[in-house]
TORNU-81842 format. One record per residue (C-alpha): x, z negated, y. Coordinates in steps of 0.05 Angstrom, whole numbers, padded with zeros to 5 digits, always signed. Example, Ala and Ser with C-alpha at 12.3 -4.5 7.8 and 13.67 -1.06 7.14 Angstrom:
// residues 2
+00246-00156-00090 +00273-00143-00021 
***
This chain:
// residues 605
+00651-00745-00097 +00640-00691-00149 +00569-00677-00171 +00557-00673-00246 +00540-00605-00274 +00475-00594-00312 +00512-00595-00379 +00550-00658-00361 +00486-00692-00337 +00450-00671-00401 +00506-00699-00444 +00506-00764-00404 +00431-00773-00412 +00436-00760-00487 +00492-00812-00492 +00452-00864-00452 +00391-00854-00496 +00433-00863-00559 +00463-00927-00530 +00396-00958-00509 +00381-01017-00557 +00309-00991-00564 +00285-00940-00614 +00262-00875-00582 +00229-00819-00621 +00192-00754-00605 +00140-00731-00656 +00102-00665-00654 +00028-00655-00668 +00043-00647-00742 +00075-00716-00743 +00143-00683-00754 +00203-00718-00724 +00234-00676-00668 +00281-00728-00638 +00308-00797-00657 +00362-00838-00621 +00418-00875-00656 +00384-00943-00648 +00321-00923-00685 +00359-00885-00738 +00399-00949-00750 +00335-00991-00753 +00307-00944-00806 +00372-00952-00846 +00378-00876-00852 +00423-00823-00821 +00392-00778-00768 +00398-00717-00813 +00355-00751-00866 +00298-00760-00817 +00299-00702-00766 +00250-00647-00781 +00213-00688-00832 +00142-00712-00830 +00130-00786-00820 +00102-00793-00890 +00167-00765-00918 +00216-00816-00889 +00170-00877-00880 +00117-00865-00934 +00090-00937-00935 +00086-00944-00859 +00056-00874-00847 -00016-00895-00862 -00011-00950-00809 +00025-00908-00756 -00010-00840-00762 -00080-00862-00739 -00048-00890-00675 -00010-00825-00664 -00074-00785-00675 -00110-00828-00623 -00057-00811-00570 -00062-00737-00588 -00138-00736-00584 -00145-00775-00519 -00081-00760-00483 -00070-00833-00464 -00016-00883-00486 -00023-00940-00536 +00022-00998-00516 +00053-01056-00554 +00025-01038-00622 +00048-01084-00679 +00071-01045-00740 +00077-01086-00804 +00090-01052-00871 +00107-01074-00941 +00159-01019-00944 +00227-01048-00961 +00287-01017-00925 +00355-01007-00956 +00380-01075-00932 +00321-01108-00967 +00282-01125-00903 +00210-01106-00890 +00188-01063-00831 +00161-01104-00773 +00161-01071-00704 +00128-01068-00636 +00114-00996-00615 +00086-00961-00553 +00064-00889-00560 +00059-00842-00499 +00029-00772-00496 +00083-00718-00488 +00052-00664-00443 +00073-00594-00422 +00069-00565-00351 -00005-00549-00362 -00018-00623-00378 -00033-00607-00451 -00012-00660-00501 +00040-00628-00547 +00067-00690-00582 +00082-00764-00576 +00140-00803-00547 +00150-00869-00583 +00188-00930-00556 +00198-00978-00615 +00228-01048-00617 +00249-01084-00679 +00213-01152-00678 +00273-01186-00710 +00319-01183-00649 +00372-01234-00634 +00378-01261-00562 +00432-01210-00543 +00389-01153-00570 +00329-01181-00534 +00367-01181-00468 +00390-01110-00480 +00319-01092-00496 +00295-01119-00430 +00349-01081-00394 +00327-01018-00430 +00255-01030-00408 +00278-01040-00336 +00318-00976-00340 +00257-00938-00365 +00216-00967-00308 +00269-00943-00259 +00264-00873-00288 +00188-00877-00280 +00197-00900-00208 +00237-00838-00192 +00186-00790-00220 +00147-00758-00164 +00087-00754-00211 +00043-00814-00195 +00029-00864-00250 -00007-00931-00240 -00043-00986-00277 -00113-01012-00258 -00149-01074-00280 -00219-01063-00307 -00249-01078-00238 -00207-01023-00206 -00152-01068-00177 -00085-01033-00174 -00031-01076-00207 +00026-01027-00216 +00049-00960-00189 +00115-00921-00190 +00156-00918-00127 +00167-00844-00109 +00094-00828-00092 +00090-00891-00049 +00150-00868-00009 +00120-00798-00001 +00059-00830+00030 +00102-00874+00075 +00076-00939+00046 +00104-00997+00005 +00082-01026-00061 +00057-01089-00026 +00010-01045+00017 -00030-01024-00045 -00019-01075-00100 -00078-01122-00110 -00126-01074-00073 -00184-01037-00103 -00158-00968-00120 -00209-00933-00075 -00189-00976-00016 -00115-00958-00018 -00082-00915+00036 -00086-00851-00005 -00163-00850-00005 -00184-00890+00056 -00191-00828+00099 -00252-00801+00061 -00313-00844+00048 -00343-00792+00001 -00279-00791-00040 -00279-00867-00044 -00350-00867-00071 -00330-00815-00123 -00271-00858-00146 -00318-00917-00157 -00361-00874-00202 -00300-00848-00238 -00276-00919-00254 -00345-00936-00283 -00343-00873-00326 -00272-00888-00349 -00293-00958-00371 -00341-00924-00418 -00283-00886-00449 -00289-00821-00409 -00226-00787-00385 -00236-00763-00313 -00198-00705-00284 -00208-00666-00219 -00171-00637-00159 -00175-00681-00097 -00141-00688-00029 -00102-00752-00015 -00070-00777+00049 +00005-00777+00054 +00057-00795+00107 +00037-00783+00180 -00035-00770+00159 -00020-00704+00124 -00063-00685+00065 -00039-00665-00004 -00079-00634-00061 -00067-00669-00128 -00089-00659-00200 -00118-00729-00210 -00132-00760-00279 -00160-00828-00297 -00155-00849-00370 -00172-00913-00408 -00116-00954-00440 -00137-00985-00507 -00110-01040-00550 -00099-01038-00625 -00174-01047-00637 -00191-00990-00590 -00218-01035-00534 -00205-01012-00462 -00157-01061-00431 -00133-01023-00370 -00143-00958-00333 -00085-00909-00322 -00089-00865-00260 -00040-00807-00255 -00031-00749-00208 +00011-00687-00197 +00022-00649-00131 -00015-00582-00135 -00014-00566-00060 +00023-00501-00069 -00023-00480-00126 -00084-00498-00086 -00059-00459-00026 -00047-00399-00070 -00118-00406-00098 -00146-00412-00028 -00107-00350-00005 -00133-00313-00066 -00204-00335-00052 -00198-00313+00021 -00170-00246-00001 -00227-00237-00050 -00278-00256+00005 -00245-00207+00053 -00245-00153+00000 -00318-00167-00016 -00335-00164+00059 -00299-00097+00066 -00337-00069+00006 -00404-00093+00034 -00391-00066+00104 -00358+00000+00083 -00392+00064+00104 -00366+00097+00041 -00400+00087-00026 -00355+00043-00070 -00370+00042-00144 -00330+00009-00200 -00341+00023-00273 -00312+00010-00342 -00275+00062-00382 -00339+00075-00420 -00375+00092-00355 -00416+00028-00345 -00424+00010-00272 -00396-00058-00253 -00401-00055-00176 -00448-00017-00129 -00442-00031-00054 -00497-00022-00001 -00467+00045+00021 -00476+00071-00050 -00548+00048-00048 -00559+00086+00017 -00525+00148-00008 -00557+00154-00077 -00622+00116-00067 -00611+00067-00125 -00610-00008-00112 -00552-00051-00139 -00597-00085-00190 -00617-00017-00218 -00546+00007-00227 -00506-00053-00252 -00494-00040-00326 -00523+00030-00321 -00485+00094-00340 -00450+00129-00283 -00476+00195-00312 -00544+00182-00281 -00517+00207-00214 -00485+00269-00245 -00519+00338-00246 -00519+00367-00316 -00467+00419-00299 -00419+00364-00274 -00419+00318-00335 -00357+00353-00365 -00322+00339-00298 -00331+00264-00309 -00300+00267-00379 -00238+00302-00352 -00232+00253-00295 -00235+00193-00341 -00181+00223-00384 -00135+00223-00323 -00156+00152-00303 -00142+00126-00374 -00071+00152-00366 -00065+00112-00301 -00069+00172-00254 -00097+00169-00184 -00146+00225-00169 -00139+00248-00096 -00201+00268-00055 -00240+00327-00082 -00307+00358-00064 -00363+00359-00115 -00438+00349-00123 -00478+00287-00144 -00550+00272-00159 -00594+00224-00119 -00652+00182-00145 -00702+00231-00114 -00671+00289-00153 -00636+00319-00092 -00565+00343-00101 -00515+00325-00047 -00444+00347-00032 -00394+00290-00034 -00320+00278-00027 -00296+00232-00083 -00231+00193-00092 -00217+00155-00157 -00165+00101-00173 -00152+00064-00238 -00170-00010-00242 -00119-00053-00280 -00119-00124-00309 -00064-00175-00295 -00021-00143-00349 -00025-00074-00317 -00072-00045-00370 -00124+00004-00344 -00193-00026-00354 -00236+00017-00309 -00241+00059-00246 -00259+00051-00173 -00294+00110-00140 -00302+00122-00066 -00355+00174-00047 -00372+00202+00021 -00430+00248+00038 -00403+00314+00065 -00467+00355+00062 -00476+00355+00138 -00401+00366+00150 -00401+00425+00102 -00463+00454+00134 -00430+00448+00203 -00367+00479+00174 -00406+00537+00147 -00441+00547+00214 -00374+00543+00250 -00343+00592+00201 -00401+00640+00212 -00394+00631+00287 -00319+00646+00284 -00333+00707+00241 -00386+00731+00290 -00339+00719+00349 -00282+00755+00313 -00327+00814+00299 -00348+00814+00372 -00276+00811+00396 -00258+00868+00349 -00314+00908+00378 -00294+00889+00450 -00221+00910+00439 -00244+00973+00404 -00290+00992+00461 -00238+00973+00515 -00187+01015+00478 -00235+01074+00473 -00255+01067+00546 -00182+01066+00568 -00168+01127+00526 -00227+01161+00559 -00198+01143+00627 -00131+01171+00605 -00165+01235+00581 -00202+01241+00648 -00136+01233+00685 -00106+01286+00641 -00164+01334+00657 -00158+01320+00731 -00083+01331+00729 -00092+01401+00702 -00133+01420+00764 -00091+01385+00816 -00029+01409+00852 +00038+01390+00821 +00050+01328+00864 -00019+01299+00849 -00013+01319+00776 +00050+01278+00770 +00014+01218+00799 -00043+01228+00750 +00007+01232+00692 +00040+01167+00713 -00027+01132+00717 -00044+01160+00649 +00019+01128+00620 +00000+01061+00649 -00071+01065+00621 -00044+01083+00552 +00002+01023+00554 -00058+00978+00566 -00099+01013+00513 -00044+01003+00462 -00050+00927+00469 -00124+00929+00454 -00112+00975+00395 -00062+00926+00365 -00110+00868+00375 -00166+00909+00343 -00122+00923+00282 -00096+00851+00277 -00128+00790+00243 -00102+00747+00301 -00146+00764+00360 -00109+00719+00410 -00036+00741+00406 +00003+00806+00402 +00068+00816+00364 +00110+00837+00425 +00163+00872+00383 +00111+00915+00348 +00077+00930+00414 +00140+00952+00451 +00164+00992+00391 +00099+01032+00390 +00100+01037+00466 +00170+01067+00463 +00145+01117+00410 +00085+01134+00454 +00130+01145+00515 +00176+01190+00474 +00116+01232+00452 +00089+01237+00523 +00153+01268+00551 +00176+01305+00488 +00160+01374+00515 +00198+01369+00581 +00249+01315+00563 +00265+01329+00490 +00340+01321+00505 +00329+01247+00523 +00323+01197+00465 +00288+01129+00467 +00311+01072+00422 +00280+01004+00411 +00322+00943+00389 +00275+00890+00359 +00286+00814+00365 +00314+00771+00309 +00251+00727+00308 +00179+00748+00320 +00155+00737+00391 +00080+00731+00402 +00045+00734+00470 -00028+00732+00491 -00059+00795+00519 -00053+00771+00592 +00024+00768+00584 +00034+00825+00536 +00003+00878+00583 +00051+00863+00641 +00110+00868+00593 +00085+00935+00569 +00074+00961+00640 +00144+00939+00661 +00173+00978+00602 +00130+01039+00618 +00151+01039+00691 +00225+01032+00675 +00223+01087+00621 +00186+01132+00670 +00237+01118+00725 +00294+01132+00677 +00263+01198+00656 +00253+01218+00729 +00318+01194+00761 +00372+01174+00711 +00389+01243+00683 +00405+01307+00721 +00368+01370+00701 +00382+01387+00629 +00429+01327+00619 +00423+01293+00550 +00417+01218+00549 +00390+01156+00517 +00343+01102+00540 +00346+01035+00502 +00292+00982+00503 +00317+00915+00478 +00276+00852+00461 +00320+00791+00448 +00308+00717+00433 +00345+00671+00481 +00320+00604+00454 +00255+00573+00430 +00226+00576+00501 +00251+00643+00528 +00263+00716+00511 +00298+00773+00547 +00269+00842+00558 +00316+00898+00580 +00315+00973+00592 +00382+01010+00598 +00403+01082+00602 +00469+01121+00601 +00450+01164+00661 +00479+01171+00730 +00464+01100+00753 +00426+01074+00813 +00440+01095+00884 +00484+01046+00922 +00429+01031+00972 +00378+01012+00917 +00336+00952+00937 +00270+00931+00906 +00242+00913+00974 +00259+00980+01006 +00232+01025+00951 +00168+01063+00968 +00150+01086+00897 +00091+01054+00862 +00133+01036+00801 +00184+00996+00841 +00127+00960+00875 +00091+00944+00809 +00152+00918+00771 +00166+00857+00817 +00092+00842+00817 +00089+00842+00740 +00153+00801+00736 +00123+00748+00783 +00061+00747+00740 +00105+00733+00679 +00146+00679+00716 +00207+00722+00699 +00276+00723+00729 +00298+00795+00734 +00363+00830+00753 +00393+00899+00750 +00463+00928+00742 +00489+00998+00753 +00551+01041+00746 +00571+01113+00737 +00554+01105+00664 +00483+01084+00673 +00438+01027+00695 +00406+00966+00663 +00346+00924+00682 +00335+00857+00647 +00282+00803+00651 +00287+00731+00626 +00216+00710+00610 +00186+00643+00587 +00145+00650+00523 +00090+00606+00553 +00072+00591+00624 +00073+00516+00612 +00146+00523+00593 +00160+00550+00663 +00204+00489+00680 +00255+00514+00629 +00263+00577+00669 +00287+00546+00733 
***
């Protein structure tokens, strides 16, 4: 079975309305005809085009004074007028006079505002066939009403329910017979709540006096579930304005009510957060009038909420900061968010405090900026601690500079003393003193670099080894001027702390010294190359090579008796380094793979 499209269904409904043997019209609040079906146009003896868009007085001038007061009553009270007899002396084209029975219903929009009138009009001069068709039309309209989920009922003046449409009954899981003939407040929908039942009794009494009652209530539905409805109870009047019946109606607003509850909970949560926040939260208008002032703001600035609501925000600004507020509000007016910044504010007791402030624009539901929300945090103590810490760091840095300076000077004094002793000693002892002097200078150089650097914790290893190579070249220049020393720096800077830089320097010093002593025969020219190379982010390689005569075949670290060959393995172990050597007739090479940090030692094995 094929389902009708919206357009097909709309066309079908329009055709059915035109074929109904009952006049149907829709009239707006100005009594201008907005819709008329074929039956009523025929009864008026005029074409549709002659009536549509015209005011009632224009196409039925003699009947308008009778009809318009009834229409105005429906517009004013939002309730229907049923079975109104309309008799006019106006003569229609066929010579008959106008005599009709009309019922007028309020036409409402989604907000339940009456925007016009729906009229169902029967010509009183109907033949039996027409009368039968009229009854069928009424039954059809009742079936339409039955299928509307909006509840509509009829009450007697004592509150007895005599009629109700079907769909709301089914939604509640009950039948018409379960509620008809009962007092309205005793029906299934309301029997779960005694307080609600009592309220309904009062509403019926008020409605009998002509009052229209409207409120949101909860009714019981199928399986005991509860539904929020927009409930209205209105009086139904006869032609003389007497209340003859009461008309209850209701619309499901559960979803709207849930949204309102969620919004209320959100607002309560937001309010709770504002009240419990440790940061001062202040809202204000674009003109600077304070609209919210939380307890944290009261603690911070000393003003109570009652003192500040409606006051100017400038009362917490020092005079030299007022221009700052003007610039900030220009940014807020453009919808900008102002990130945290440090400034000063004025307390009630006249004391200025340092605060960190964040500002965000406040907008209405249309997105228009209507004010600002400020968060302020006292940073006076934090700034004081920061200043003390900065001073302590500066003092410590100065002390470390002084320590490195003095250590360097003391090591240089030791080197000078060794030099003086070497001059008085026999040649063999003098050589030993000179070697010790080289080692002391290597250590002193580290402290000199630290003294000259802003970073007191790490040494640029490339710079250190470069200067160490230059220092070694200068130390042996007189007796070994034919031997050159080169340094190959790394691609990326390598930094080590002093405990690891000194062993690296001592290894290089020992290997350069050994190369000077053993790699080149008397008078032979040569070159010693010190290379520092990045291996990866965790390791680097340090190597010393020469183009001399190479190592003896029987060279073993363990079997060497020289101090240098004993020191080098010790320093390598201290550095967690893997070290190897290679030799040929064209020279020798020593290289060390060293982890940059001790904690990265697992990468080295």
